[in-house]
C-alpha positions as CSV (number, residue, x, y, z in Angstrom):
1,M,-5.0,-0.3,22.4
2,T,-2.0,-1.8,24.7
3,K,1.3,-0.3,25.6
4,S,3.0,-3.1,23.8
5,R,1.1,-3.1,20.3
6,T,1.6,1.1,20.5
7,V,5.4,0.1,21.1
8,N,5.5,-2.8,18.3
9,E,3.7,0.4,16.0
10,Y,6.2,3.2,16.4
11,L,8.3,0.7,16.1
12,L,7.0,-0.7,12.1
13,I,7.1,3.3,11.7
14,I,10.7,3.8,12.5
15,L,11.8,0.9,10.3
16,G,9.4,1.8,7.4
17,C,11.2,5.1,7.3
18,L,14.7,3.4,7.6
19,L,13.6,1.7,3.9
20,T,12.1,4.6,2.7
21,A,15.7,6.4,3.8
22,L,18.3,3.5,2.1
23,S,15.7,3.8,-1.0
24,F,16.8,7.2,-1.7
25,N,20.7,6.7,-0.6
26,F,21.2,3.5,-2.1
27,F,19.5,3.7,-5.6
28,F,17.6,7.2,-5.8
29,I,20.1,9.9,-4.9
30,P,23.0,8.2,-6.0
31,N,21.2,7.6,-9.6
32,E,19.5,11.3,-10.0
33,I,16.0,9.5,-9.6
34,A,13.2,11.8,-8.1
35,P,10.4,9.6,-7.7
36,G,7.8,12.5,-7.3
37,G,6.6,14.1,-3.7
38,L,8.8,16.1,-1.6
39,S,11.9,14.0,-1.1
40,G,11.8,13.7,-4.7
41,L,11.5,17.3,-5.4
42,A,14.7,17.6,-2.6
43,T,16.3,14.9,-5.1
44,V,15.8,17.6,-8.0
45,I,17.5,20.5,-5.6
46,Y,20.2,18.6,-4.7
47,Y,22.3,18.1,-7.7
48,L,20.6,21.6,-8.7
49,F,22.4,23.5,-5.7
50,G,24.1,20.6,-3.1
51,F,21.3,21.4,-0.5
52,P,21.1,17.9,1.1
53,V,18.2,16.0,0.5
54,G,16.8,15.4,4.3
55,V,17.2,18.9,5.4
56,T,15.8,20.0,2.4
57,T,12.5,17.3,2.7
58,L,11.7,18.4,6.1
59,V,12.5,22.6,5.5
60,L,9.1,22.0,2.7
61,N,7.5,19.6,5.0
62,I,7.1,22.5,7.8
63,P,4.9,24.9,6.4
64,L,2.6,22.2,5.3
65,F,2.8,20.9,8.7
66,I,2.1,24.1,10.0
67,A,-0.8,24.5,7.3
68,G,-2.3,21.2,7.6
69,I,-2.2,20.7,11.4
70,R,-5.9,20.9,12.3
71,Q,-6.4,18.2,9.4
72,L,-4.7,16.0,11.7
73,G,-6.0,14.0,14.7
74,G,-4.0,13.4,17.9
75,H,-2.4,10.5,17.4
76,F,-1.7,10.5,13.5
77,G,0.0,13.6,14.0
78,L,2.0,12.6,16.4
79,R,3.1,9.9,14.2
80,T,3.3,11.7,10.9
81,L,5.6,14.3,13.0
82,I,7.6,11.6,13.9
83,A,7.7,9.9,10.6
84,T,8.9,12.9,8.9
85,I,11.6,14.3,11.1
86,L,12.9,10.3,11.0
87,L,13.1,10.2,7.6
88,S,14.6,13.2,6.9
89,V,17.7,12.5,9.6
90,F,18.0,9.0,8.0
91,I,18.5,10.3,4.9
92,D,21.1,12.4,5.3
93,L,22.4,10.9,8.1
94,I,22.7,7.2,7.3
95,K,26.1,7.1,4.7
96,V,25.7,4.2,2.1
97,P,27.5,3.4,-1.3
98,A,25.3,2.9,-4.1
99,L,24.6,-1.0,-5.2
100,T,24.4,0.1,-8.5
101,N,25.2,2.5,-11.6
102,D,22.6,0.9,-13.3
103,M,19.5,3.1,-14.1
104,L,16.7,0.8,-14.6
105,L,18.2,-1.7,-10.8
106,A,17.9,1.6,-9.2
107,S,14.3,2.6,-10.4
108,I,13.6,-1.3,-9.5
109,Y,14.7,-1.8,-6.4
110,G,15.0,1.7,-5.1
111,G,10.9,1.7,-6.2
112,F,10.3,-1.8,-4.3
113,L,12.2,-0.6,-1.1
114,M,9.9,2.5,-0.9
115,G,6.8,0.5,-1.3
116,I,7.9,-1.4,1.6
117,G,8.9,1.4,4.1
118,L,6.0,4.0,3.3
119,G,3.6,0.8,2.9
120,L,4.7,0.1,6.7
121,I,4.1,3.9,8.2
122,F,0.8,3.6,5.9
123,R,-0.4,0.9,7.6
124,M,0.7,2.1,11.0
125,N,-1.7,5.2,10.6
126,A,1.1,7.4,9.9
127,T,2.4,9.6,6.3
128,T,5.5,11.1,6.0
129,G,3.8,14.8,5.8
130,G,4.7,16.4,2.0
131,T,2.1,15.7,-0.2
132,D,-0.3,14.5,1.6
133,L,-0.6,16.9,4.1
134,F,-0.5,19.5,0.5
135,A,-3.3,17.5,-0.8
136,K,-5.9,17.3,2.2
137,I,-5.2,21.0,2.7
138,I,-6.3,21.6,-1.0
139,H,-8.8,18.9,-0.4
140,K,-10.6,20.6,2.2
141,F,-10.7,24.5,0.5
142,F,-11.6,22.9,-3.1
143,P,-13.9,19.6,-2.3
144,A,-13.9,18.7,-6.2
145,I,-11.0,18.3,-6.5
146,S,-10.2,14.8,-5.2
147,V,-6.9,13.9,-2.8
148,A,-6.0,11.2,-5.4
149,W,-6.0,13.8,-8.0
150,V,-3.9,16.5,-6.4
151,L,-1.8,13.5,-5.2
152,F,-0.8,12.5,-9.1
153,A,-0.5,16.3,-9.8
154,V,2.0,17.0,-7.5
155,D,4.4,13.5,-8.3
156,F,3.4,14.7,-12.4
157,L,5.2,18.1,-11.6
158,V,8.4,16.7,-9.6
159,V,9.0,13.8,-12.6
160,L,8.3,16.3,-15.1
161,A,11.3,18.9,-13.3
162,A,13.6,15.9,-12.6
163,A,12.5,15.1,-16.5
164,V,13.4,19.2,-17.6
165,L,16.3,19.8,-15.5
166,L,17.9,16.6,-14.5
167,G,17.3,14.7,-18.4
168,P,14.6,13.1,-20.0
169,N,15.9,9.3,-18.9
170,Q,15.7,10.7,-14.8
171,G,12.0,11.4,-15.8
172,L,11.3,8.0,-17.1
173,Y,13.0,6.3,-14.9
174,A,11.1,7.8,-12.4
175,V,7.6,7.1,-13.4
176,V,8.8,3.5,-13.4
177,A,10.2,4.1,-9.6
178,L,6.7,5.5,-8.6
179,A,4.6,2.9,-10.5
180,L,6.5,-0.1,-8.6
181,A,6.7,2.1,-5.3
182,A,2.4,2.7,-5.5
183,K,1.6,-1.3,-6.3
184,V,4.2,-2.3,-3.3
185,I,2.5,0.0,-0.9
186,D,-1.0,-1.3,-1.6
187,L,0.7,-5.1,-1.5
188,V,1.8,-4.0,2.0
189,Q,-1.2,-2.6,3.1
190,E,-3.7,-5.0,2.2
191,G,-1.7,-7.6,3.4
192,L,-0.1,-10.7,1.9
193,N,-2.8,-12.8,3.2
194,S,-4.5,-13.3,0.4
195,A,-7.3,-16.2,-0.5
196,K,-10.1,-16.9,-2.7
197,A,-13.7,-16.6,-2.2
198,V,-16.0,-19.0,-3.5
199,F,-19.5,-18.2,-4.4
200,V,-21.9,-21.6,-5.1
201,I,-25.6,-21.5,-6.3
202,S,-26.7,-24.8,-6.2
203,D,-29.6,-27.0,-5.2
204,H,-27.2,-29.0,-3.2
205,S,-26.0,-26.3,-1.3
206,E,-26.3,-27.9,2.0
207,A,-24.5,-30.9,1.2
208,I,-21.7,-29.3,-0.6
209,S,-21.3,-26.8,3.1
210,Q,-21.1,-29.9,5.0
211,R,-18.4,-31.4,3.0
212,I,-16.5,-28.3,3.1
213,M,-16.7,-27.9,6.9
214,K,-16.0,-31.9,7.4
215,E,-13.1,-32.5,4.7
216,M,-11.3,-28.8,4.4
217,D,-12.1,-27.7,7.8
218,R,-13.2,-24.3,6.3
219,G,-16.4,-22.2,7.2
220,A,-19.2,-21.7,4.9
221,T,-22.2,-19.7,5.0
222,L,-25.7,-20.0,3.2
223,L,-27.1,-16.6,2.0
224,D,-30.7,-16.4,1.1
225,G,-31.1,-16.1,-2.8
226,R,-33.6,-15.7,-5.4
227,G,-33.7,-16.9,-9.0
228,A,-34.7,-13.7,-11.1
229,Y,-35.6,-15.7,-14.5
230,T,-37.6,-18.7,-12.5
231,G,-38.7,-17.0,-9.1
232,K,-37.2,-20.1,-7.6
233,E,-35.4,-19.7,-3.9
234,K,-32.0,-20.9,-3.7
235,S,-29.4,-21.1,-1.0
236,V,-26.3,-19.3,-2.1
237,L,-23.0,-20.4,-0.8
238,L,-20.3,-18.5,0.5
239,C,-17.0,-19.6,1.4
240,V,-13.4,-18.3,1.9
241,V,-10.5,-20.4,1.0
242,S,-6.6,-20.6,1.2
243,R,-5.3,-20.2,-2.4
244,T,-3.9,-24.0,-2.3
245,Q,-7.0,-25.0,-1.6
246,I,-8.8,-23.6,-4.3
247,V,-8.8,-26.8,-6.7
248,Q,-9.9,-29.5,-4.0
249,V,-13.0,-27.0,-3.3
250,K,-14.2,-27.4,-7.2
251,N,-13.6,-31.0,-7.4
252,L,-16.1,-31.4,-4.5
253,I,-18.4,-29.0,-5.4
254,N,-17.9,-31.1,-8.9
255,E,-18.4,-34.2,-7.6
256,I,-22.2,-33.3,-5.6
257,D,-23.3,-31.0,-8.2
258,P,-21.8,-30.8,-12.1
259,K,-24.4,-28.5,-12.5
260,A,-23.8,-26.0,-10.0
261,F,-22.8,-22.1,-10.7
262,V,-19.5,-21.2,-9.2
263,L,-18.0,-18.0,-8.9
264,V,-14.5,-17.8,-7.7
265,A,-13.0,-14.2,-6.6
266,D,-9.4,-12.8,-5.5
267,V,-9.5,-11.8,-2.1
268,K,-6.6,-9.3,-0.8
269,E,-6.8,-9.9,2.7
270,V,-8.6,-11.9,5.4
271,M,-9.3,-11.8,8.7
272,G,-10.9,-14.2,11.3
273,E,-10.8,-17.6,12.6
274,G,-8.7,-19.7,10.1
275,F,-6.5,-16.6,8.9
276,T,-4.9,-13.6,10.5
277,S,-6.7,-11.9,13.5
278,A,-8.3,-8.2,12.9
279,S,-6.1,-6.9,15.6
280,N,-2.6,-7.3,13.6
281,P,-1.2,-4.5,12.4
């Protein structure tokens, strides 16, 4: 890994921590929304006892980080430690006014902003500690319990605590924020470079592939296939195109073979010639 790429990745981790902290300071903390995880638990503690959210989050993370240090690789452990400290510091030191007192807006925009921040951190091979470490520790000693289930259980308990201690509305809005954040995290990690994969089963697959390569400047791959019912061998054409090209490729296929069997599937991220480089973070 080059030095410049390493620097860029750490800068993105810092940006992710900043955005996540802003989601708490702009939206969650002023509106008593605890969107799961240790930061959410720290928010509940803040409203019960007045302890700063950032310091509380860091204190809760320390024993988990010590217990889970053997679960982490070198770079991953260092990046997680940096992200954990930065998030806690940013939450307490960055003083900004609440952008809204509407809890629905706060849960939506807060969840969206937190999702972007955490997505950047996760994409750079780091976490903010907390429940991720706890889940790995539990999974190590109890392999039958998956990491995903532990994360779900912890988030559920934090939201339940918010509902019981702060009020049912706070718990319900926390669920909205948590669900939206999870969706945005997936989008950030998988990338926005979505496309369409087209599978074509036809007696004219070679002719179709030549037209695609010539007229659309897209690559194509011919796979060996055989009909299960007829036993007849056919070439299966695979081609990945951008969303704006899907109508063009379907029209092209229809011109050559109206009876072709065509399967179009969503592709969440594409890396390679004509799309993005696999080396991009």
